[in-house]
C-alpha positions, -999 to 999 in steps of 0.1 A, spaced: 629 530 731 635 494 743 602 481 730 614 495 694 644 477 696 630 447 707 602 449 681 632 454 654 651 422 666 620 402 666 612 412 631 649 405 621 648 368 636 617 361 619 629 373 582 660 354 592 642 323 599 617 327 570 644 331 546 664 298 557 631 279 553 623 293 522 662 284 511 658 249 524 623 246 505 641 259 473 670 234 478 653 201 486 618 207 465 623 233 440 595 227 416 572 225 442 582 256 458 584 275 424 551 265 417 536 273 453 551 307 449 539 315 416 502 301 430 509 327 457 513 355 437 486 348 417 462 346 446 476 380 458 469 394 423 433 384 427 429 399 462 446 430 451 421 431 421 392 424 444 402 451 466 403 475 437 369 466 427 359 471 464 371 507 465 358 512 429 324 499 441 325 519 472 336 552 459 313 579 458 334 600 433 336 582 400 362 609 388 394 592 380 383 558 383 392 547 349 428 537 372 411 513 392 391 497 366 422 493 347 439 477 377 410 458 386 411 440 352 448 440 350 454 423 385 423 396 379 435 389 347 469 385 352 460 364 385 437 340 365 461 335 337 491 325 363 464 301 383 458 284 348 492 279 338 518 283 364 543 262 348 543 287 319 546 316 340 577 302 354 591 294 318 580 331 307 601 347 333 632 324 327 628 335 288 627 369 300 655 366 320 674 347 292 666 375 268 678 403 293 712 381 297 716 377 259 711 415 254 734 423 283 759 400 267 759 413 233 761 448 249 793 442 267 807 421 235 802 455 215 816 476 244 847 453 246 851 455 206 850 493 208 871 496 238 895 474 219 896 496 188 904 526 210 937 507 223 919 493 256 918 457 262 893 448 292 894 412 292 874 410 319 845 428 300 850 400 274 850 373 299 815 388 312 801 390 278 810 353 274 795 342 304 764 362 302 754 352 264 760 316 275 739 319 307 712 334 281 714 307 256 710 280 284 683 298 299 664 304 264 668 264 250 660 248 286 635 270 305 620 247 328 652 230 338 672 264 339 640 274 361 646 248 385 686 256 386 681 291 394 655 281 421 685 261 434 707 289 433 681 314 449 679 285 477 715 287 485 718 324 486 685 327 508 698 299 532 733 316 533 714 352 539 690 338 563 720 322 585 741 353 584 710 374 593 703 353 624 738 352 630 735 390 632 704 388 652 718 366 678 750 385 682 754 408 714 766 439 697 733 440 675 712 450 704 
């Protein structure tokens, strides 16, 4: 039992330190860190695709192998695409986030209008829709700069999360 508690504490300690290091990297080197994480994901996809290919090759039962073929082709294709153009991949995800924010902002605006017709004024919903629409427009018109800004925000979050987790692990009551 004590070994399990010690293992859990050491894992929590390592997680906290890794989050703090990631946060610092995103704060001080956002572009480099984003590209590094993107390339790392690409390599993981290539390895995962290679493992699917290995399972497919070593499998004696060829029934149901179409899922492994699809996984192999998808993982290797996306991995190579990301390795070929990591900056474009970052921009793509920022644009997807922009579309998500714009759609969410529009839905909140329509909800505000519907509620207002019913005699309910929810100004928090209106303000949220304005913020979401503004956020989406900024992201869609400046995806690379917005990606760096998002990296900074994520870096602050990771640093604070790592610091709080470290304090939690080091406190005497967490054992």
